[in-house]
ZAKOL-697260 format. One record per residue: residue number from 1; residue in three letters; x, y, z of N, C-alpha, C in turn. Coordinates in steps of 0.1 Angstrom, whole numbers, plus 5000, padded with zeros to 4 digits. Atoms other than C-alpha are relative to their C-alpha. Example, Ala and Ser with C-alpha at 12.3 -4.5 7.8 and 13.67 -1.06 7.14 Angstrom:
ZAKOL-697260
+------+------+------+------+------+-------+-------+-------+------+------+------+
| pami | vovo | n.xx | n.yy | n.zz | ca.xx | ca.yy | ca.zz | c.xx | c.yy | c.zz |
+------+------+------+------+------+-------+-------+-------+------+------+------+
|    1 |  ALA | 5009 | 4988 | 5000 |  5123 |  4955 |  5078 | 5009 | 5012 | 5000 |
|    2 |  SER | 4991 | 4989 | 5000 |  5137 |  4989 |  5071 | 4992 | 5011 | 5008 |
+------+------+------+------+------+-------+-------+-------+------+------+------+
***
This chain:
ZAKOL-697260
+------+------+------+------+------+-------+-------+-------+------+------+------+
| pami | vovo | n.xx | n.yy | n.zz | ca.xx | ca.yy | ca.zz | c.xx | c.yy | c.zz |
+------+------+------+------+------+-------+-------+-------+------+------+------+
|    1 |  MET | 4996 | 4987 | 4995 |  3408 |  5123 |  4198 | 5009 | 4998 | 5012 |
|    2 |  LYS | 4990 | 5001 | 4989 |  3438 |  5128 |  4221 | 4995 | 5007 | 5012 |
|    3 |  LYS | 5004 | 4994 | 4988 |  3430 |  5134 |  4257 | 5011 | 5009 | 5006 |
|    4 |  VAL | 4990 | 4990 | 4995 |  3448 |  5165 |  4272 | 4999 | 5000 | 5015 |
|    5 |  VAL | 5000 | 4999 | 4986 |  3458 |  5164 |  4308 | 5009 | 5011 | 5005 |
|    6 |  GLU | 4993 | 4988 | 4995 |  3468 |  5196 |  4326 | 5000 | 5000 | 5015 |
|    7 |  ASN | 4998 | 4999 | 4986 |  3482 |  5198 |  4361 | 5006 | 5013 | 5004 |
|    8 |  SER | 4994 | 4988 | 4995 |  3489 |  5229 |  4381 | 4999 | 5001 | 5015 |
|    9 |  PHE | 5000 | 4998 | 4985 |  3497 |  5239 |  4417 | 5008 | 5013 | 5003 |
|   10 |  ALA | 4992 | 4988 | 4996 |  3511 |  5269 |  4436 | 5007 | 4997 | 5013 |
|   11 |  VAL | 4992 | 5002 | 4988 |  3539 |  5268 |  4461 | 5007 | 5013 | 5002 |
|   12 |  THR | 4992 | 4989 | 4997 |  3555 |  5297 |  4479 | 5013 | 4996 | 5007 |
|   13 |  GLY | 4987 | 5004 | 4994 |  3592 |  5294 |  4488 | 5012 | 5007 | 4994 |
|   14 |  PHE | 4987 | 4995 | 5005 |  3628 |  5302 |  4480 | 5006 | 4991 | 4990 |
|   15 |  VAL | 4994 | 5008 | 5011 |  3643 |  5289 |  4447 | 5015 | 4999 | 5003 |
|   16 |  GLY | 4986 | 5003 | 4997 |  3677 |  5273 |  4454 | 5010 | 5004 | 4989 |
|   17 |  LYS | 4991 | 4996 | 5011 |  3692 |  5278 |  4419 | 4991 | 5000 | 4987 |
|   18 |  ASP | 5007 | 4999 | 5012 |  3683 |  5283 |  4383 | 4994 | 4986 | 4996 |
|   19 |  ALA | 5006 | 5012 | 5004 |  3659 |  5258 |  4368 | 5007 | 4992 | 4989 |
|   20 |  GLU | 4995 | 5008 | 5010 |  3671 |  5229 |  4347 | 4989 | 4996 | 4991 |
|   21 |  ILE | 5012 | 5003 | 5009 |  3648 |  5226 |  4317 | 5004 | 4989 | 4990 |
|   22 |  ARG | 4998 | 5011 | 5009 |  3645 |  5194 |  4297 | 4988 | 5001 | 4990 |
|   23 |  GLN | 5010 | 4999 | 5010 |  3626 |  5195 |  4264 | 4998 | 4986 | 4994 |
|   24 |  PHE | 5003 | 5013 | 5007 |  3609 |  5164 |  4249 | 4991 | 5003 | 4988 |
|   25 |  THR | 5008 | 4998 | 5013 |  3589 |  5160 |  4217 | 4986 | 5006 | 5003 |
|   26 |  THR | 5014 | 4995 | 4997 |  3555 |  5167 |  4234 | 4999 | 5008 | 5013 |
|   27 |  ALA | 5001 | 4993 | 4987 |  3564 |  5184 |  4267 | 5014 | 5005 | 5004 |
|   28 |  SER | 4988 | 4995 | 4994 |  3590 |  5203 |  4287 | 4998 | 4999 | 5015 |
|   29 |  VAL | 5000 | 5002 | 4986 |  3600 |  5198 |  4323 | 5011 | 5009 | 5006 |
|   30 |  ALA | 4990 | 4991 | 4993 |  3617 |  5223 |  4347 | 5002 | 4994 | 5014 |
|   31 |  ARG | 4997 | 5005 | 4987 |  3635 |  5210 |  4378 | 5008 | 5010 | 5007 |
|   32 |  PHE | 4992 | 4991 | 4992 |  3648 |  5232 |  4406 | 4997 | 4997 | 5015 |
|   33 |  PRO | 5002 | 5002 | 4986 |  3653 |  5230 |  4444 | 4991 | 5012 | 5005 |
|   34 |  LEU | 5009 | 4990 | 4995 |  3626 |  5249 |  4464 | 5000 | 4998 | 5016 |
|   35 |  ALA | 5000 | 5001 | 4985 |  3629 |  5256 |  4502 | 4987 | 5006 | 5004 |
|   36 |  VAL | 5013 | 4996 | 4994 |  3595 |  5259 |  4520 | 5000 | 4998 | 5015 |
|   37 |  SER | 5002 | 5003 | 4986 |  3584 |  5260 |  4556 | 4986 | 4997 | 5002 |
|   38 |  ARG | 5013 | 5004 | 4997 |  3554 |  5246 |  4572 | 4998 | 4999 | 5015 |
|   39 |  LYS | 5003 | 5001 | 4985 |  3537 |  5245 |  4606 | 4990 | 4989 | 5002 |
|   40 |  GLU | 5008 | 5012 | 4996 |  3523 |  5214 |  4622 | 4994 | 5003 | 5014 |
|   41 |  GLN | 5006 | 4998 | 4987 |  3499 |  5215 |  4652 | 5003 | 4987 | 5008 |
|   42 |  ASN | 4997 | 5010 | 4991 |  3511 |  5194 |  4681 | 4992 | 5003 | 5013 |
|   43 |  GLY | 5009 | 4997 | 4989 |  3482 |  5195 |  4706 | 4995 | 5014 | 4999 |
|   44 |  GLU | 5004 | 4986 | 5000 |  3477 |  5232 |  4714 | 5011 | 5009 | 4994 |
|   45 |  GLU | 4990 | 4992 | 5006 |  3510 |  5244 |  4700 | 5003 | 4997 | 4986 |
|   46 |  TYR | 4995 | 5002 | 5013 |  3523 |  5249 |  4665 | 5015 | 4999 | 4999 |
|   47 |  VAL | 4986 | 5002 | 5001 |  3557 |  5236 |  4655 | 5004 | 5003 | 4986 |
|   48 |  SER | 4995 | 4997 | 5014 |  3576 |  5250 |  4625 | 5010 | 4989 | 4996 |
|   49 |  SER | 4990 | 5010 | 5005 |  3596 |  5225 |  4604 | 5005 | 5004 | 4986 |
+------+------+------+------+------+-------+-------+-------+------+------+------+
***
């Protein structure tokens, strides 16, 4: 029996351009630039990067 692996995740951001979709015999892959922001804590202050 073939083992099925499924991965998923959620990211919020701004898509830079249309996705480039590549199709293979058993799967498809979409590639696209994604701009996100994050905050890091530096001592008592938060720094955006």
